[in-house]
N, C-alpha and C positions, 0 to 999 in steps of 0.2 A: 228183570231189566238190567242191561249192562251198565257198568260204571260210566261209560261214555254217554249213554242216553240219559242217565241221571244228571250228569253235568250239563248236558244240552238243555234239559228241561229246566234246571235251576237258572241257567244263564238267560234263557229266553224269558222266563217269568220275571227275572229281576231287571233286565235291561232292554229287551227288544219288544215285548208285547204288552198290551193293555191287560188289566186283570181279567177282563171278559174273555179275550182271545186266548190268553194263557190257559184259562180254565177249560176252554174248548179243545185245545190242542193236545195231542198225544206226543210223547217223545219221538215215537217212530215216524209219525206223519208230519207233525208240525214243528217240532223243535229244530230238526236239522235244516229245514227249508227257511225258517225265520232267521236262524243264525247265518246261513249261507247268504241271505239277502243283506244282513247287517254288515258282514265283512266283505261283500263283493266289491266294495269300493276300494279295498286295499289291494294294490297291484304290486307286482314285482318290477323292479327297475334295474336295468343294466346300462351303464354309461361308458362312453369311450372318450378318454381324456387326451387333450392336445399333447403330443410327444414332448414338447418343450415346456409343458406346464410346470409351474413352480411347486405344485403339490404332488407331483408324480413320485418323488423320492419317498415321501412318507405315506401316501395313500394309494399309489399305484396307478397304472394306465387304464385298467378296467375295474369298475366298481359295481357292486350289486347290493341291493337292499329293498326296502319297501317305500311306497308312497301312497297317498290317499287322494282319490278323485274328489274334488270339492265343488265342481259346478257342471252344468250340462254342456259345456264347450270344451271338455277335455283337459281342464286345468288340474294338474296333479301337484300336491304339496308333499315335500320330502324334507329330509335333513340335508343341509347344504353341502356337507363334505362328500356326499355321494355324487354330486354333479358339478361342483365348481371346476372350471376350466374344461368342461366337456365340449366336444365338437359334435357329438351325436349321442342319442339315447334310444332305448327301446323299452316299451312297457308290455307286460304280460298279465292278463287277467287270470283269475282263479279258474275260469272256464277254458283257458288255453288260447284265447285271442292274443295275437302279438301285433303291436302297432308301433311304428317309429314315433319319436317325440322330439319336438323342438325344445331347446333351452330357453326359458323365459326370463328368469332373474335369480339373483342370489343376494343375500343380506348377511354380511359377516357378523353384525352386532347381535342379531337374534339367532342366527344359524339356520334360518329357513332357506329353502330353494324351491323353485317352481319349474315344472315342465309342462308342455302341452302336447297331447296326442294329435297327430296329423290326420288321423281318421277317427270317426266316431267310435267310442268305447261302448259296448253293449252292456253297460252296467249303470246302476244308480249312484249318483254322488252321495257322499256322506255330509250331513248338515254340520255346520260349524256350531259348536256349543260355546261354553264359557269355562275358563279355568279359575276365575276369581273365587267361586264358592267352594272349590275343592279343599278339603281339610284333612288333617291326619286322622286316619281310621276309616275314611270313605272307601267303599268298594268300587273297583273299576275293572275294565277289561283291557287287555293289551292284545292287539291283533297285528300280525305281520302278514305278508302275502303267503298264500298257500291254503287259504280257506279256513274252515272251522278247526281243522287239526292244528292250526297255528295260532289259535286264539286261546288265551289263558286268563283266569281271574287273578286279580292282584288287589292290593290295598295301598293307600297312600300312607307312607311312613314319615314323610317330612315335606315341609314347604319352607325352603330356605335359599339363601344366596349361594351361587356356585361360581367359583373363579377357576377358569381353565388356564393352563400354562401358555396357551397360544394367544394371549392378550384378549381374553374373552371373559366377560362378567355378565351373569344372568341373575336378575332379582327374582325372587320367589319361584325358583325352579321346582319342579314336581319330582319327588322321589317315590318310587313304588317298590314293593317287594311281594313275592319272590321275583328274582330276575327272569326276564324273558330271553330265550336263546338267540332271537333274531330281532334285536332292538333297533337297528338302524332304519330310521324312517317309519317305524311301527306306529300304529294309531293307538292313542290312549282314549278310551271311550268311557264316557261318564254314565251314570245310571239313567240319563234321559236318552241314551242311544246316540249321542252326538259327540263330535270330535272335541276333546279337551286338551290334547297335547300331541307332540310328535317326538318319537324316540330318538335320543342322541347318544347315550352312553350306557355302559354297564360299570357300576362302581362297587367298591367293597364296603362303603360306609353310608349306605342309602339313609339309614335312620340316624346318622350322626355317630354311630358306634361301629361295630363290626358286622352289621346287617348288610348282606349283598343285595343289590337291586339295580334298578334302572333310573336314569335321569331323563326327564322329558322337558321339552321347551313348551311353555304354556301357550295355548292357542290364542289367548288374548293379546299376544304380541304381534299377531298377523294383521288384523284389520287396519291399524294405523299405517301400515306400509304396503298393503296389498295393491292399491292402485298404482303406486309408483313402480313397484316391481313388474306389474303387467305392462305399463306404458314404456318404461325406460330400462328395465332390467336391474335397477338399483334404486335406492331411496334418493330423494332429491334434497333432503335436509343435510345440514353440515354434519360430518361424521367425526368420530373420535380420532385423534392422532394415533397412527400406528408406527411402532418402532422397529419391528422385525426381530424380537427376542422371544425365545421360549424360556420361561422362568418357573422354577419349582421352589416351593417353600419347604426347606429342609432344616429341621431343628431350629426354627425361628430365623433362618437366614434365607434371603432371596437369591438363589443360585441360578446363573444363566447356564442352561443346559444345551442351548442351540442358538446360533445367530443365523438369521436368514441370509443366504448368499445374495449380495447385491442390494440388501435392505438398508434402511437408514442407520441402524445401529452398527452394522458392519462397516459402513462407509465412515462412520464417526470414530471407529477404533475399538468398540466393545467386542470382547472375545468370550468364547465358551470357557466356563470356569470362573468368570468374574462374579463378584458378589455386589448386588445393588444395595446401596446404603442410604440413598437419598434422591429426591427429585427437587431440584432447585433449593437445596439445603434442608429440606424437610424429610425426616426419616419415616418411611412407611413401616407400619407395624405388621401388616399382612400382605399377601398377594393382592387381595381385593383393594386394600388401601393403596398399594402401589399404582394400580390402574386408575383409581380415582384421582390421585395426585397428578398423574400424567395427563389425564383428560381435563383436569381443571386448568391446565396451561392454555387451552384454546382448542380450536378445531384442527383437523388434519392439515398439515403444512406448517404448524407452529414449531418453533425450535424448543426442544425440551432439554433442560440442563440436568444431566444424569450424573449422580455422584456414585462412583464405582470403586470397589476394592479390587485392584488388578495386580497380581504378582506381589501381594502384601503392600502395595502402594496405593494410597487413596488418590484417585484422579477424577476430574470432571470432564465429561464429554458433552459437547453441544450437538444433540441429535436432531437433524432436520427431519421431522416426521412427515408422513404422507398418508394418503387414503389407501387402505389395504387393497382395494379393488384395482387401483392403478398399477399395483405391482404384479398382479396376476396376469396370466396369458388367457384373456377372455376372447379367444377367437372362436366365437360361438354364434348362435342365432340371435343374440341380443346385443 
């Protein structure tokens, strides 16, 4: 038996089949077909971004990755940076079916994005599972578009907070190892064969040390916002204030590595190379601490008093925050 068929048999037995059906299946006849069905809902995504989009410089005008069909009406869940500011999108199944897709919605605070196929997809949706019960050591599968050959076993190496430099903070992010080579929008599949998370990043410290791996957004963050995203393209609740700064934690200092052109921080006078030392007089200890202090000032639109070391001079800038989505060029189908 080939190494690939051994892997197929093990994966089917662990994740896709009941004990009875697994016992009856042979790797040659049953394993491949069972796995093909399991990952058939993971589709390839290609998006075309508005030429004047704010994210074009960093993410490009054409983006590709994976998404997961999650209902019988063509709704595809993906990671938001693949589709934010898109004006058109295309989906491709593992069987080769290509279908245009509409942009449904995007949520900056979770990182989720939604598309909808404009024609029926001839595949079964993947059921939503739960991420709450995933713990360190659990076995999982990571599947990107491309079928069984793009599925790989992994295990959970950490459940911890993740602070991204782009004003992004995720509680209880899921970190897995070894890393999958096509992580963007990939499906994290639990041992029940259901969707537990959506691929976001490759990181060098997945286990909190030097272990390389992937970071996934927990699927439990989707149900509370799903209805809003489908109906309005965005959540209806008050959002966190957005400043428009990219900040990196370097040797215990919060360095501004980029200021978004036309964003609140730039208009207030914050510059690249500044060091953030306080929010309304309170010193943040970490990047996550900085975000929490900003968000404690109120909802999007509140003025944030930012204490900054600029050219060796301590200065205070009054930054009139905004909703991140209002700064983007969302000339799309929502």
